C-alpha positions in Angstrom: 3.3 -63.0 -4.5 1.3 -62.0 -1.5 -0.7 -58.8 -1.8 0.4 -55.6 -0.3 -3.2 -54.4 -0.1 -3.4 -54.5 3.8 -0.5 -52.0 3.8 -2.1 -49.5 1.4 -3.6 -47.4 4.2 -0.1 -47.1 5.8 1.5 -46.2 2.5 -1.2 -43.5 1.9 -0.6 -42.1 5.4 3.2 -42.1 4.7 2.6 -40.2 1.4 0.4 -37.6 3.1 3.1 -37.1 5.9 5.9 -36.9 3.4 4.1 -34.3 1.4 3.2 -32.2 4.4 6.7 -32.3 5.8 8.2 -31.5 2.4 6.0 -28.4 1.8 6.5 -27.2 5.4 10.3 -27.3 5.1 10.3 -25.1 2.0 7.5 -22.9 3.5 9.6 -22.2 6.6 12.3 -20.6 4.5 10.0 -18.7 2.1 7.6 -17.4 4.7 10.3 -16.8 7.2 12.1 -14.4 4.8 8.7 -12.7 4.1 8.3 -12.2 7.9 11.7 -10.5 8.0 13.6 -13.3 9.7 17.3 -13.3 8.9 18.9 -16.1 6.9 20.9 -17.0 10.1 17.7 -17.4 12.1 16.1 -19.5 9.4 19.2 -21.7 9.4 18.8 -22.2 13.2 15.3 -23.4 12.5 16.9 -26.2 10.5 19.1 -27.0 13.5 16.0 -27.0 15.8 14.2 -29.4 13.5 16.9 -31.9 13.3 17.6 -31.6 17.0 14.0 -32.7 17.5 14.3 -35.3 14.8 17.4 -36.8 16.6 15.6 -36.9 19.9 12.6 -38.6 18.3 14.9 -41.3 16.9 16.2 -42.0 20.4 13.0 -42.1 22.3 10.1 -43.1 20.1 10.6 -46.8 20.5 9.8 -46.8 24.2 6.7 -44.6 23.6 5.5 -47.2 21.0 6.0 -50.0 23.5 4.1 -48.1 26.2 1.0 -47.0 24.3 1.1 -48.8 20.9 1.3 -47.6 17.3 -2.1 -46.1 16.7 -2.1 -44.0 19.9 1.5 -42.9 19.3 0.7 -41.9 15.7 -2.5 -40.1 16.7 -0.8 -38.1 19.5 2.2 -37.1 17.3 0.0 -36.2 14.3 -2.3 -34.1 16.4 0.7 -32.3 17.9 2.4 -31.7 14.6 -0.9 -30.4 13.1 -1.5 -28.0 16.0 2.0 -26.5 16.0 1.9 -26.0 12.3 -0.9 -23.4 12.9 1.2 -21.8 15.6 3.6 -20.7 12.9 1.0 -18.5 11.3 -0.7 -17.4 14.5 2.6 -16.3 16.3 5.1 -15.1 13.7 8.0 -14.8 16.2 11.4 -16.2 15.6 11.8 -17.8 19.1 8.4 -19.4 18.8 9.2 -20.7 15.4 12.4 -22.3 16.7 10.4 -24.1 19.4 7.8 -25.2 16.8 10.4 -26.6 14.5 12.0 -28.6 17.3 8.6 -30.1 18.2 7.9 -30.7 14.5 11.2 -32.6 14.1 10.4 -34.8 17.1 6.9 -35.4 15.8 7.9 -36.3 12.2 10.7 -38.5 13.4 8.2 -40.4 15.6 5.6 -40.5 12.9 8.0 -41.9 10.3 9.4 -44.4 12.8 5.8 -45.5 13.7 4.8 -45.9 10.1 7.9 -47.8 9.1 7.8 -50.0 12.1 4.2 -50.8 11.3 5.2 -51.6 7.7 8.1 -53.7 8.7 5.9 -55.7 11.1 3.1 -56.2 8.4 5.2 -57.0 5.4 6.1 -60.6 4.5 9.5 -61.7 3.2 8.1 -62.3 -0.2 7.0 -58.6 -0.8 9.5 -56.6 1.2 11.3 -55.4 -2.0 8.0 -54.5 -3.6 6.8 -52.5 -0.6 10.1 -50.7 -0.3 10.0 -49.8 -4.0 6.5 -48.4 -3.6 7.5 -46.5 -0.6 10.4 -44.9 -2.5 8.1 -43.8 -5.3 5.7 -42.3 -2.8 8.5 -40.4 -1.2 9.7 -38.8 -4.4 6.3 -38.1 -5.8 4.9 -36.6 -2.5 7.9 -34.4 -1.6 8.3 -33.2 -5.2 4.6 -32.6 -6.0 4.0 -30.8 -2.6 6.5 -28.1 -3.5 4.0 -26.6 -6.0 1.3 -26.1 -3.3 3.2 -23.0 -2.3 3.0 -21.1 -5.6 -0.5 -22.5 -6.1 -1.9 -21.3 -2.8 0.6 -18.5 -2.1 3.1 -18.2 0.8 1.4 -15.3 2.4 -1.7 -15.5 4.7 -3.3 -18.3 6.6 -4.3 -20.7 3.8 -1.0 -22.6 3.1 -0.5 -23.3 6.8 -4.1 -24.5 7.1 -3.4 -26.9 4.2 -0.3 -28.2 5.9 -2.2 -28.8 9.1 -5.0 -30.5 7.3 -2.6 -32.8 5.5 -1.0 -33.9 8.8 -4.5 -34.4 10.3 -5.7 -36.4 7.3 -2.9 -38.9 7.7 -4.8 -40.1 10.8 -7.7 -41.4 8.6 -5.9 -44.3 6.8 -4.0 -45.2 9.9 -7.1 -45.4 12.0 -8.7 -47.7 9.3 -5.6 -49.9 8.8 -6.2 -53.6 9.0 -3.4 -54.3 11.5 -3.9 -52.7 14.9 -1.3 -54.1 17.2 2.1 -54.6 15.5 5.1 -55.3 17.6 7.0 -52.2 18.7 10.7 -51.9 17.6 13.5 -52.4 20.1 15.3 -49.5 21.7 18.1 -48.1 19.6 21.3 -49.1 21.2 23.7 -46.3 20.5 27.4 -46.9 20.1 28.6 -44.1 17.8 32.3 -44.9 18.6 31.6 -48.5 17.6 29.9 -47.4 14.3 32.9 -45.1 13.6 35.3 -48.0 14.1 33.3 -50.2 11.7 33.5 -47.5 9.0 35.0 -44.0 9.6 34.3 -43.0 6.0 30.6 -44.0 6.2 30.2 -41.9 9.3 32.0 -38.9 7.7 29.9 -39.4 4.6 26.6 -39.3 6.5 27.8 -36.2 8.4 28.7 -34.5 5.1 25.5 -35.3 3.4 23.6 -34.2 6.5 25.3 -30.8 6.3 24.8 -30.3 2.6 21.3 -31.8 2.3 19.9 -29.8 5.1 21.6 -26.7 3.8 20.0 -27.2 0.4 16.5 -27.9 1.8 16.5 -25.1 4.3 18.5 -22.4 2.7 18.0 -23.3 -1.0 14.7 -21.4 -1.2 16.4 -18.3 0.2 19.1 -18.7 -2.5 16.5 -18.8 -5.2 14.7 -15.7 -3.9 17.8 -13.7 -3.4 18.9 -14.6 -6.9 15.9 -12.8 -8.2 13.3 -15.6 -8.8 9.7 -15.9 -7.6 7.8 -18.6 -5.6 7.1 -20.7 -8.6 10.8 -20.9 -9.4 11.5 -21.8 -5.8 9.2 -24.9 -6.1 10.7 -25.9 -9.4 14.3 -25.5 -8.2 13.7 -27.6 -5.0 11.8 -30.2 -7.0 14.7 -30.4 -9.6 17.2 -31.1 -6.8 14.9 -33.8 -5.3 14.2 -35.5 -8.7 17.8 -35.3 -9.6 18.5 -37.5 -6.5 16.9 -40.5 -8.3 18.7 -40.2 -11.6 22.0 -41.8 -10.6 21.0 -43.8 -7.5 20.9 -47.2 -9.2 23.7 -46.7 -11.7 26.1 -45.6 -8.9 24.8 -48.4 -6.7 25.4 -50.9 -9.5 28.9 -49.7 -9.9 29.5 -49.9 -6.1 28.5 -53.5 -6.0 31.3 -54.3 -8.5 34.0 -51.8 -7.5 35.5 -50.7 -4.2 32.6 -48.5 -2.9 35.0 -45.8 -1.9 35.9 -45.2 -5.5 32.2 -44.7 -6.3 31.9 -42.4 -3.3 34.8 -40.3 -4.7 33.2 -40.3 -8.2 29.8 -39.2 -6.8 31.4 -36.6 -4.5 33.4 -35.2 -7.4 30.2 -34.8 -9.4 28.6 -33.0 -6.4 31.6 -30.6 -6.1 31.7 -29.8 -9.8 27.9 -29.2 -10.1 27.8 -27.0 -6.9 30.7 -25.0 -8.2 29.0 -24.7 -11.6 25.9 -23.2 -9.9 27.9 -20.7 -7.9 30.2 -19.7 -10.8 28.1 -19.8 -13.9 24.4 -20.1 -13.2 23.9 -16.4 -12.2 20.4 -15.2 -12.9 19.7 -17.9 -15.5 16.8 -20.1 -14.5 17.8 -22.8 -17.0 21.4 -23.0 -15.7 20.3 -23.0 -12.1 17.9 -25.9 -12.8 20.4 -27.9 -14.8 23.0 -27.3 -12.1 20.7 -28.4 -9.2 19.5 -31.4 -11.1 23.1 -32.5 -11.6 23.9 -31.7 -7.9 21.0 -33.8 -6.7 22.0 -36.7 -9.0 25.5 -36.9 -7.5 24.9 -35.8 -3.9 21.8 -37.6 -2.9 23.1 -41.2 -3.4 26.0 -40.5 -1.0 23.9 -41.6 2.1 23.0 -44.9 0.6 26.5 -45.5 -0.7 27.9 -44.7 2.8 25.5 -47.1 4.4 26.3 -49.9 2.0 30.0 -49.4 2.6 29.4 -49.6 6.4 27.3 -52.7 6.1 30.1 -54.4 4.1 32.3 -54.1 7.2 29.6 -54.9 9.7 29.1 -58.4 11.2 26.2 -60.3 12.7 24.5 -58.2 15.4 25.8 -54.9 14.1 23.4 -54.0 11.2 20.7 -52.3 13.3 23.3 -50.5 15.3 25.0 -49.3 12.2 21.7 -48.0 10.7 20.9 -46.1 13.8 24.4 -44.7 14.2 24.5 -43.5 10.6 21.1 -41.8 11.0 22.4 -40.0 14.0 25.6 -38.9 12.3 23.4 -37.6 9.5 21.3 -35.7 12.0 24.3 -34.1 13.7 25.5 -32.9 10.3 22.0 -31.7 9.5 21.9 -29.6 12.7 25.2 -27.9 11.8 24.6 -27.2 8.1 21.8 -24.7 7.8 23.2 -22.0 10.2 26.7 -22.3 8.7 25.3 -21.9 5.2 23.0 -19.1 6.2 25.8 -17.2 7.9 28.0 -17.4 4.8 25.1 -16.3 2.6 24.6 -13.2 4.8 28.3 -12.4 4.6 29.0 -13.1 0.9 25.7 -13.3 -0.9 23.5 -16.2 -2.3 26.3 -17.9 -4.3 28.1 -18.7 -1.0 25.5 -21.5 -0.4 26.9 -23.7 -3.2 30.5 -22.7 -2.5 30.0 -23.9 1.0 28.3 -27.1 -0.2 31.2 -27.8 -2.6 33.8 -27.3 0.1 32.0 -29.8 2.3 31.9 -32.4 -0.5 35.5 -31.7 -1.4 36.4 -32.5 2.2 34.6 -35.8 1.9 36.5 -36.5 -1.3 39.8 -35.9 0.5 38.8 -38.0 3.5 37.7 -40.9 1.2 41.0 -40.8 -0.7 42.9 -40.9 2.6 40.9 -43.9 3.8 41.8 -45.7 0.6 45.4 -45.9 1.8 44.4 -46.9 5.3 42.3 -49.9 4.7 42.1 -52.7 2.1 38.9 -52.9 0.0 36.2 -55.3 0.9 36.4 -58.5 -1.2 33.7 -58.7 -3.9 32.3 -61.9 -2.4 31.7 -60.1 1.0 29.9 -57.1 -0.4 26.2 -56.8 0.0 23.8 -55.4 -2.6 23.3 -51.6 -2.8 20.0 -50.5 -1.5 18.5 -47.0 -1.7 17.7 -45.8 1.8 15.2 -43.1 2.8 16.4 -40.8 5.6 13.2 -40.9 7.4 14.0 -43.2 10.4 16.4 -46.0 11.3 13.6 -48.5 11.0 13.6 -48.3 7.2 16.9 -50.1 7.2 15.2 -53.2 8.7 12.8 -53.3 5.8 15.5 -52.7 3.2 18.0 -55.1 4.7 15.7 -58.0 5.1 14.3 -57.5 1.6 17.8 -57.5 0.2 18.6 -60.7 2.1 15.8 -62.6 0.3 17.1 -61.4 -3.1 20.6 -62.7 -2.4 19.4 -66.3 -2.8 22.0 -68.8 -1.8 25.8 -68.7 -1.6 28.3 -66.8 0.5 26.5 -63.5 0.3 23.2 -65.2 1.2 24.7 -66.7 4.3 26.1 -63.4 5.4 22.8 -61.5 4.9 20.8 -64.4 6.2 22.5 -63.6 9.5 21.6 -60.0 9.0 17.9 -60.9 8.6 17.9 -62.9 11.8 19.4 -59.9 13.6 16.9 -57.5 12.1 13.9 -59.6 13.1 15.1 -60.5 16.6 
């Protein structure tokens, strides 16, 4: 098997970025509350971030074609590092909204650049290996970085300086990477109506998980603090939800390869509803119950994006796979823009437990929509289903790496022919 050693600098840079972005997302909520910002304003910061993220998904490809990967990465990393310091220098709500929009654009571009670079540098023989390493880095970086906040403290300048340093340091491995001129990805051709027609339930699922995931990430820290816990418990609570996301990914994916994926979507959604209601109804001020509840919530809720994408790809045909990946990412971003302000408003009106009541209602709506679609469309025959793949929600480019890697594993036969077409589409 070919070595992935030439890609190690890129994977290190990705890990640094994922860690920096992960700690900054939690820090915004914690420090914002300390600065006296309302939960509603902090929720709008989530909207601003994902608005910038969506814009980055749309426009970063043309920037890559114009100036190349290294220059694009350098410019975006420098900008993201600089605006991170503005957060502590100018503790003003309007300024923070603008900073979060810029950060969303920068991180979207940084992840797109990194993943495009990885996709260009990886061979067919080690795609699955690289993707697995990337997933491990994602979980480890985002989870571990949460504990920087209690270790350093959320007050003062130090934690913002560390975030800025992390983003700046990601430039070092990228600047020293072996490959200096990878091919830029093609522009994303958007046809949201077309993606909706391919799989309405996949689009609805991505919107729903966008609403709930962004609400959890942005408003979850406020929930923990208003429940009466400290900064260390915030880090543990957020980490538990993230780690929970990997517990059932593969078991649910295995089931979805053998059953109608919509049944597995309903099963996973039901678990998310029950666990969210358990947190809001029974956890109270018990740290153990809150952690158990959020671990279960992450286990059932986080696989929904990958399950939705797999269902959409089962219905897609040659030429549609990249379009579907981009469309689902944008549906997710739209949901992520709407979730935090809605969750924050409900928390201000009804208290911290309203966060998980809101999340359970969103997932219950997805359950109803999926049940309805079961009666509207026949299941995909088993021989036409692809293999489930865990997808990161970092950029649409990751679907190229995952899909092509999946194609190689299919081997020969009917599925191999179907996904061989997909591989040609993804590399064209």
